[in-house]
C-alpha positions as CSV (number, residue, x, y, z in Angstrom):
1,M,119.5,103.4,51.7
2,K,119.2,104.3,55.4
3,V,119.5,101.6,58.0
4,P,117.0,102.0,60.9
5,P,118.6,102.5,64.3
6,Q,118.8,99.4,66.4
7,K,117.5,99.1,69.9
8,Q,120.4,99.2,72.3
9,R,120.8,96.0,74.3
10,S,122.3,95.6,77.7
11,V,125.1,93.1,78.0
12,A,124.6,92.8,81.8
13,F,120.8,92.4,81.5
14,P,119.7,90.4,78.5
15,E,116.2,91.0,77.1
16,V,113.7,88.7,78.8
17,K,110.2,88.2,77.5
18,P,107.7,87.7,80.4
19,T,105.5,84.6,80.3
20,K,101.7,84.9,80.2
21,E,101.5,84.2,83.9
22,Q,103.9,87.0,84.7
23,V,102.0,89.6,82.9
24,V,99.3,91.1,85.2
25,A,97.2,94.2,85.0
26,P,98.7,97.0,87.1
27,R,97.1,97.2,90.5
28,P,95.4,100.4,91.7
29,A,97.1,102.0,94.7
30,E,96.3,100.2,97.9
31,A,93.7,102.0,99.9
32,A,94.2,102.6,103.6
33,A,91.0,102.6,105.8
34,V,91.3,104.8,108.9
35,T,88.9,106.8,111.0
36,L,88.5,110.5,110.2
37,D,90.1,111.7,113.4
38,R,93.4,110.1,112.3
39,L,93.8,112.2,109.1
40,T,96.1,115.2,109.1
41,P,94.9,118.7,107.9
42,G,94.9,118.8,104.1
43,A,94.2,115.0,103.7
44,E,91.5,114.0,101.3
45,A,89.5,110.8,101.5
46,R,86.1,109.2,100.8
47,V,83.7,108.1,103.4
48,L,83.5,104.3,103.8
49,T,81.1,103.9,106.7
50,V,79.4,105.9,109.5
51,A,79.2,103.7,112.6
52,G,76.5,104.0,115.2
53,S,72.7,104.2,115.1
54,G,72.1,107.1,117.4
55,P,70.9,110.6,116.5
56,V,74.5,111.9,115.9
57,A,75.2,109.2,113.2
58,R,71.8,109.9,111.7
59,R,72.3,113.6,111.6
60,L,75.8,113.2,110.0
61,M,74.3,111.1,107.2
62,E,71.5,113.7,106.8
63,M,74.2,116.3,106.3
64,G,75.9,114.3,103.5
65,V,78.4,112.2,105.4
66,V,77.4,109.1,103.5
67,P,79.5,106.3,102.0
68,G,81.3,107.5,98.9
69,A,81.2,111.2,99.8
70,P,84.5,113.1,99.3
71,I,85.8,114.6,102.6
72,R,88.8,116.7,103.4
73,V,90.2,117.7,106.8
74,V,90.6,121.5,106.6
75,K,92.1,122.1,110.1
76,A,92.0,121.2,113.7
77,A,91.6,123.5,116.7
78,P,94.8,124.3,118.7
79,L,94.0,121.7,121.3
80,G,92.9,119.2,118.7
81,D,89.1,119.4,119.2
82,P,87.0,120.1,117.1
83,L,88.0,119.3,113.6
84,E,86.9,121.3,110.6
85,V,86.2,119.1,107.6
86,R,84.9,119.9,104.1
87,V,82.1,117.5,103.0
88,R,80.9,118.0,99.4
89,S,80.6,121.8,99.2
90,Y,80.4,122.9,102.8
91,H,82.4,123.1,106.0
92,L,81.5,121.1,109.1
93,A,82.9,121.1,112.6
94,L,83.1,117.7,114.3
95,R,84.1,116.6,117.7
96,R,86.9,114.1,117.7
97,N,84.6,111.4,119.2
98,E,82.2,112.0,116.3
99,A,85.0,111.8,113.8
100,Q,86.0,108.5,115.3
101,T,82.7,107.0,114.1
102,I,83.5,107.9,110.5
103,T,85.7,105.4,108.6
104,V,87.3,106.8,105.5
105,V,89.5,105.4,102.8
106,T,92.5,107.3,101.4
107,D,94.6,106.6,98.3
108,E,98.2,106.3,99.5
109,G,100.3,106.0,96.4
């Protein structure tokens, strides 16, 4: 008759069963909301809001920069302006002041 192997127990750290209050569902990674101009090249995010009510904000939303849309910073020009971003399936060049009106959320985990 074979004896099943026993679970090794630590002498320094005895086994402790958590109480019902201590058991919680794992939290998703905290999301960091920043403006699009703050992201580094290669960073991926989702659009949270597009601020403004002028023609530029309206045109951005017509081009697909809407809340929930995936967006990725491809590169920045050598002097930092404009930024090249990928929205959905196309590339878009934005001035930094336009990118400041777009709030995105990144998963930093």
